C-alpha positions in Angstrom: 5.4 11.9 18.3 5.3 8.5 16.9 6.1 7.7 13.3 3.2 6.4 11.3 3.9 2.7 10.9 3.5 3.1 7.3 6.6 5.4 6.8 10.0 5.1 5.2 11.8 6.2 8.6 9.7 3.6 10.7 10.5 0.5 8.3 14.1 1.3 7.9 14.6 1.0 11.5 12.8 -2.6 11.9 15.2 -3.5 8.8 18.0 -2.8 11.1 16.8 -4.1 14.2 15.6 -7.5 12.5 12.2 -7.0 13.4 11.4 -7.6 9.6 13.5 -8.5 6.4 13.8 -6.0 3.6 12.2 -9.0 1.5 8.9 -9.3 3.3 8.8 -5.3 2.8 9.3 -5.7 -0.8 6.8 -8.7 -0.8 4.3 -7.0 1.1 4.7 -3.8 -1.3 4.2 -5.9 -4.1 1.4 -7.5 -3.0 -0.6 -4.5 -2.5 0.0 -3.3 -5.9 -1.2 -6.2 -7.4 -4.1 -6.0 -5.0 -5.2 -2.5 -5.5 -3.5 -0.5 -8.3 -5.9 -1.8 -11.2 -8.3 0.3 -9.7 -6.1 3.1 -8.5 -4.0 3.4 -12.0 -0.8 4.5 -10.2 1.9 2.7 -11.7 2.8 2.4 -15.5 5.3 -0.7 -14.7 6.0 -2.6 -11.6 9.7 -4.0 -11.2 9.1 -6.8 -9.4 12.5 -8.7 -10.2 14.6 -5.7 -9.5 12.9 -5.0 -6.1 13.1 -8.4 -4.5 16.9 -8.5 -5.6 17.8 -5.1 -4.1 15.5 -6.4 -0.9 18.0 -9.5 -0.7 21.0 -7.4 -1.4 20.4 -5.6 1.9 19.3 -8.5 3.9 22.7 -10.0 2.9 24.2 -7.1 4.2 22.5 -7.1 7.5 23.3 -11.1 7.9 27.3 -10.6 7.2 26.8 -7.7 10.2 27.2 -4.9 7.8 25.7 -1.0 8.8 22.8 -0.3 6.9 21.9 2.6 5.2 19.7 5.0 6.4 16.4 4.0 4.1 17.4 0.4 4.0 14.9 -1.9 2.4 12.0 1.0 2.4 9.9 0.7 -0.7 9.4 3.7 -3.0 8.7 4.6 -6.6 9.2 6.8 -9.3 7.7 9.5 -11.5 8.0 7.8 -15.3 10.3 10.5 -16.7 13.0 9.5 -14.3 15.4 7.1 -15.9 15.2 3.3 -14.6 17.5 1.2 -16.1 15.8 -1.7 -18.2 12.9 0.6 -18.8 11.6 3.0 -21.4 11.5 6.7 -19.9 7.5 7.3 -21.2 7.4 10.9 -19.5 3.3 10.0 -19.9 3.5 10.1 -23.6 3.3 7.5 -26.7 5.9 9.0 -28.4 8.4 7.5 -26.5 6.9 4.0 -26.5 9.5 2.5 -29.0 12.5 4.4 -27.8 15.4 2.5 -26.4 15.7 1.9 -22.7 17.5 3.5 -20.3 21.2 2.7 -19.8 21.5 4.0 -16.2 19.5 5.4 -13.5 18.7 8.7 -13.0 21.0 10.6 -10.4 17.9 10.4 -8.0 17.4 7.0 -8.2 20.8 5.9 -8.2 21.4 7.8 -4.8 18.4 6.4 -3.4 19.4 2.9 -4.4 22.7 3.9 -2.8 20.8 4.9 0.4 19.3 0.9 0.8 15.6 2.1 -1.1 14.3 -0.6 -3.0 12.5 0.2 -6.4 9.2 -0.8 -7.0 8.4 0.9 -10.2 7.6 3.6 -12.6 4.4 6.1 -12.0 1.4 7.4 -13.8 1.8 11.2 -14.6 0.4 14.0 -17.3 1.9 13.7 -20.4 5.3 15.5 -20.6 4.7 16.8 -17.0 2.1 19.4 -18.6 -1.2 18.9 -16.4 -2.4 18.6 -12.7 -5.0 16.0 -13.2 -3.0 13.2 -14.4 -6.0 12.4 -16.8 -3.4 10.7 -19.2 -5.1 10.0 -22.7 -2.6 7.1 -23.4 -2.2 5.4 -20.0 -5.6 6.0 -18.3 -6.7 8.7 -15.1 -5.1 8.0 -11.8 -7.7 7.3 -9.2 -7.6 9.4 -5.8 -7.1 6.6 -3.2 -9.6 8.7 -0.8 -12.4 8.8 -3.6 -11.9 6.8 -7.0 -14.7 9.1 -8.9 -11.8 12.3 -8.4 -8.2 13.0 -9.5 -5.2 12.6 -7.6 -3.8 15.8 -8.8 -0.6 16.1 -11.2 1.2 16.0 -13.0 3.1 13.4 -10.1 -0.6 12.2 -9.5 0.9 8.4 -9.7 3.3 9.6 -6.7 0.5 11.1 -4.6 -1.8 8.2 -5.3 0.5 5.6 -4.4 1.8 7.0 -1.2 -2.0 8.1 -0.4 -3.1 4.3 -0.6 -0.6 2.7 1.1 1.0 1.5 -1.2 4.7 2.8 -0.8 5.5 5.2 1.8 8.0 7.4 -0.8 7.7 8.8 -4.1 9.9 11.0 -6.8 7.9 13.5 -8.3 9.2 17.1 -10.1 7.8 20.1 -9.6 7.2 22.9 -12.4 4.2 24.8 -11.5 3.1 22.5 -8.8 3.6 19.1 -9.6 4.6 18.2 -6.5 2.5 20.1 -4.3 -0.9 19.8 -6.0 -1.2 15.8 -5.9 0.5 15.8 -2.2 -2.7 18.2 -1.4 -5.4 16.3 -3.1 -4.1 13.0 -2.0 -3.7 13.7 1.8 0.4 13.2 1.9 3.7 15.2 2.6 5.6 17.2 0.2 8.5 18.7 -0.5 9.8 20.9 -3.2 13.1 21.9 -2.2 14.8 24.9 -3.0 15.5 25.6 -7.1 18.9 23.4 -7.5 19.3 21.5 -4.5 18.9 18.0 -6.0 20.2 16.8 -9.1 17.5 16.4 -12.1 20.5 14.0 -14.1 18.6 11.6 -15.6 14.8 12.9 -15.2 13.1 14.7 -18.7 12.9 17.7 -18.6 9.5 19.8 -19.6 10.7 23.7 -18.3 14.5 23.4 -17.4 14.8 26.4 -15.8 11.0 25.5 -13.5 12.3 21.9 -13.1 12.2 20.5 -9.2 12.8 17.2 -8.4 10.5 16.4 -5.0 9.8 14.0 -2.9 6.1 13.1 -1.7 6.2 10.8 1.8 3.9 9.7 4.8 5.8 11.8 7.5 8.2 14.8 7.4 10.7 12.4 8.8 10.6 10.7 5.1 11.0 13.7 3.3 14.2 15.0 4.9 15.4 11.3 4.5 15.2 11.1 0.7 16.3 14.4 0.4 19.6 14.0 2.6 20.2 10.7 0.5 19.5 12.5 -2.5 21.3 16.1 -2.3 24.5 16.7 -3.6 26.6 18.2 -6.6 25.2 16.7 -9.8 27.3 16.3 -12.6 24.5 15.4 -15.4 23.0 18.6 -13.9 24.7 22.1 -14.1 22.2 23.9 -11.7 23.1 21.8 -8.6 24.7 23.4 -5.8 24.8 23.5 -1.9 23.9 26.6 0.2 22.4 26.8 3.4 21.9 23.9 6.2 21.8 20.2 4.6 18.9 18.2 4.7 20.9 15.3 6.7 21.3 17.8 9.2 17.6 18.1 9.9 16.3 15.9 12.1 18.0 12.7 14.1 16.0 10.3 12.0 17.8 7.0 12.9 19.6 7.0 15.4 18.4 3.8 16.9 15.7 4.9 19.6 12.4 3.1 18.1 9.8 5.1 16.4 9.5 7.7 19.4 10.5 10.8 18.4 11.5 13.7 20.7 9.0 16.6 21.1 10.2 19.4 18.4 9.6 22.6 18.8 9.8 25.4 16.1 13.0 27.7 16.2 12.9 30.1 18.6 11.6 33.4 17.4 10.3 32.0 14.4 8.3 34.7 12.5 5.2 33.1 10.4 2.8 35.1 8.5 -0.3 34.0 6.4 -0.2 35.0 2.8 -3.4 36.9 1.9 -4.1 38.8 -1.3 -3.7 36.5 -4.4 -3.7 33.2 -2.2 -7.1 34.1 -0.4 -8.6 34.9 -3.1 -8.3 32.0 -4.5 -8.9 29.8 -1.5 -12.2 28.2 -0.9 -13.7 27.6 2.4 -12.0 24.5 3.0 -8.8 26.0 1.8 -9.5 28.7 4.2 -9.7 26.3 6.9 -7.1 24.4 6.3 -4.5 27.4 6.5 -6.3 28.5 9.7 -5.7 25.3 11.3 -2.6 25.7 10.3 -1.8 29.3 11.6 -3.2 28.8 14.9 -1.0 25.7 15.6 2.3 27.7 14.1 1.2 30.8 16.1 1.0 32.8 12.9 1.4 36.8 14.4 1.2 38.5 10.4 0.0 38.7 7.4 2.0 39.2 4.4 1.0 40.5 0.7 3.1 39.2 -2.5 1.5 41.9 -4.7 3.3 40.5 -7.7 1.5 36.7 -7.4 -0.4 37.5 -10.5 2.3 38.6 -12.4 4.5 35.5 -11.3 1.7 33.2 -12.6 1.5 34.6 -15.9 5.5 34.9 -16.1 5.4 30.8 -15.1 2.6 30.3 -17.6 5.0 31.8 -20.4 8.3 30.7 -19.4 6.9 27.1 -19.3 5.4 27.2 -22.6 8.0 28.8 -24.3 11.0 26.3 -22.8 8.3 23.4 -23.2 7.5 23.9 -26.9 11.2 24.7 -27.8 12.0 21.0 -26.4 9.1 19.3 -28.2 9.5 21.5 -31.3 11.3 18.3 -33.4 9.3 15.6 -31.4 6.3 17.8 -32.7 7.3 17.5 -36.2 8.1 14.1 -36.3 5.0 12.6 -34.4 2.7 15.2 -34.1 -0.7 12.7 -34.0 1.5 10.6 -31.1 0.9 13.8 -28.4 -2.5 13.8 -26.7 -4.3 17.0 -28.1 -4.6 18.9 -24.5 -1.0 19.2 -24.2 0.3 19.2 -28.1 -1.5 22.6 -28.3 -0.2 24.0 -25.8 3.1 23.1 -26.5 2.4 24.5 -29.8 1.4 27.3 -29.0 4.1 27.6 -26.3 7.0 27.6 -29.3 5.0 30.4 -31.5 5.5 33.1 -28.1 7.7 35.4 -29.1 10.8 36.4 -27.8 10.2 39.8 -26.4 7.0 38.3 -24.7 9.7 35.6 -22.9 12.2 38.3 -21.9 9.3 40.4 -20.2 8.4 37.3 -18.4 11.7 36.6 -17.0 11.6 40.0 -16.0 8.7 40.2 -14.1 10.0 36.6 -12.6 12.9 38.8 -10.9 10.6 41.6 -10.2 8.8 39.2 -8.0 11.4 37.4 -6.5 13.2 40.3 -5.1 9.4 41.1 -3.2 9.6 38.1 -2.0 12.8 38.8 -0.6 11.8 41.7 1.2 8.9 39.8 2.6 11.6 37.6 4.1 13.6 40.1 5.8 10.3 40.3 8.1 9.1 36.9 8.0 10.8 33.8 8.0 7.8 31.3 6.9 4.9 32.3 4.7 1.5 30.0 4.9 -0.9 29.6 2.2 -3.5 27.1 1.0 -2.1 24.6 -1.7 -5.0 24.1 -4.1 -8.5 26.4 -4.1 -10.2 23.3 -3.7 -10.6 19.5 -2.6 -9.7 17.1 -5.6 -12.6 17.8 -8.5 -14.0 14.9 -10.1 -12.4 13.2 -12.7 -13.5 14.0 -16.3 -15.1 17.4 -15.2 -13.7 20.3 -17.0 -14.8 22.8 -14.4 -14.8 23.2 -10.2 -16.7 25.5 -8.4 -15.3 28.0 -6.3 -17.5 30.4 -3.9 -20.1 29.9 -7.0 -17.6 30.5 -10.2 -16.6 27.5 -12.3 -13.1 27.4 -13.0 -11.2 25.1 -15.5 -10.0 22.2 -13.8 -6.8 21.8 -15.4 -5.5 24.8 -15.3 -6.8 26.3 -12.0 -5.4 23.5 -10.1 -2.1 25.3 -10.0 -3.6 29.0 -8.8 -1.7 29.0 -5.7 1.5 26.8 -6.7 2.0 28.5 -9.6 2.8 32.1 -8.5 6.1 30.4 -6.0 7.1 28.3 -9.1 9.1 30.6 -10.5 10.7 32.0 -7.4 12.6 28.8 -7.0 11.7 28.5 -3.6 11.8 26.0 -1.0 8.0 24.6 0.1 6.8 21.9 2.0 3.1 20.8 1.7 1.6 19.3 4.6 -1.8 17.3 4.6 -4.6 19.0 6.6 -8.4 17.7 6.8 -10.4 20.8 7.6 -13.7 19.2 7.3 -13.2 16.4 9.4 -13.7 12.4 9.1 -14.9 11.0 6.3 -13.7 14.2 4.5 -11.4 15.1 1.6 -7.8 16.1 2.4 -6.2 19.7 1.2 -2.5 21.1 1.7 -1.3 24.0 3.0 2.4 25.0 1.6 5.1 26.1 4.0 7.3 28.7 2.2 11.0 29.8 3.3 13.5 31.5 1.8 15.9 30.1 -0.6 17.8 27.1 1.1 15.7 27.5 4.1 14.6 24.2 3.5 15.1 23.5 7.4 12.1 25.7 8.1 9.9 24.1 5.8 10.6 21.2 7.5 10.5 21.9 10.9 7.1 23.6 11.0 5.9 20.5 8.6 7.4 18.3 11.6 5.7 20.9 13.9 2.2 20.4 12.3 2.5 16.8 12.2 3.5 16.8 15.9 0.5 18.5 17.1 -1.8 16.8 14.9 -2.7 19.7 12.5 -0.9 17.6 9.5 -1.4 14.1 9.1 -1.4 11.4 6.9 -4.3 9.0 6.9 -3.8 6.3 4.0 -6.9 5.3 2.2 -8.2 2.0 3.0 
C-alpha cells in the first residue's frame, strides 16, 4: 500500500529525509486555510505564529543533525475544547469568550508538540460538544468539504472538515456519543475512538466525564496510530487513564525510513469478524448497508451478531449524558442563561432535572449491555456496523429521510454510535464510498473488545490496503 501524499506519516518522512522543510509544510497549510476556510468554516482560531515557530524548531533540529520525532513537521489542529496556551478555550460557546486564555496546553496537545507536530489552530464544534451537526449559533455552520450545502457532522465537525478538505492531515476531536465517528464518516476521513481511559483528557473541557474520549481524525490508518502512540500514557490530570493491552506504538512499523511504500498487511490469523444486525441494520439506510457489505466482503466476515441491548444502551447514554452535562453546566446556566444557545441550553436544563433513580437505572443498563457485549467477544474478535444511517444531511434541515421515515437530524445521526459509546469500546471509522465517484462518503465502524484497539487499526489498514476504505480529499 502507498500512503497518501497528504498523510502525516508521509509528511514526517519527507521532513526527516530532507525532501521538504517543516516551515514549508506549515506555510502551505496556513495558505490553504487562508484560501479555503472562509467557505468551510472549520477554524475558530488560526495559530500562524505558533505554527511557524514550531516548524522552525524542527528544521533547526534537523540542521544540527539531531534525530527527529515521529510527527516532525506535521500540521494539525484541535477541536476548540482542548486548551491551547494563549487562547481562550471556547468549547463552541459564547459563555466562555471572556474567560482568561489557557495557561498551558492540554495533555494531548503538549504530547503532539513533543512528537514534532505543528499546531495550526482550533476548530469549530457544536456548543459544549452537545450535537451531531456543528451548526453552531455563535460561530456558524461548518460545511461538508464534499458538498458545502451539507453538514460536516459533529460535534467534532471542524476536525472532520479540516482533514476532509485537505487543510491538515490530522485533527483532534472528542467522542462522547459519536462525536469523532460521525464527522469522520460524513467527511470521508479515518477516525478512532480509543478504549475509554487510553488517552488522557487533561486540559480538555468535559461534556459527560464518564463517557468522554479523546479521539483522532486522520488521512489514513497509520496517522491514527502515530497520533495515538504520541498521546498515550498516564495523565496526571486525568485519573481515568491507564494502560492495558498492546500499545499504539507497537501497532505498525510506521517510521522506519522505508519511504511511502508500506508492507502488505494481512489480518491477524484466525480473526473472527461479524456484522452487527438487529438495531444496527434497522437504522442503516441503503447506502450505509452497501458500505457495510463492501467492508464485510473484504474482511471475509463469516458471522452475524446481535447486541440485543443496543436500544437500551442508547437510552442509557442519553440519560447519563444529560445528567452529567446538566450538572456540569448548572452554575453556568444560572449565571449566563442567555449566553447559551437555546438548543443545547434546553437539553442541559432538562438533564439537570433528571431524577437520580433514572440515572442509577441508566448506569445499571450500561453495565448489563457491557456484559452482553463481552459475551459477543467470546465468539467474535471484531464487530462491523455502519457509522451513520445516511450520508451527510442538508445543512439547516430539521430532518433526514431514512427508508421513507423522517428522523430528527440533530439526534438521529448518532443512532449507530450512541449504543457503543457508553460501553467504552475501541472503534475505528473507515471512510467508504458505496455509491461510486462523485457521491458522498459514509463510514463503517470497526469495534473490538476493550484494549484491543490494535484489532480495529489492523482491520482499518487492511480495508485501506484493499481500496475499500480510502481518503478522497475534497478539491
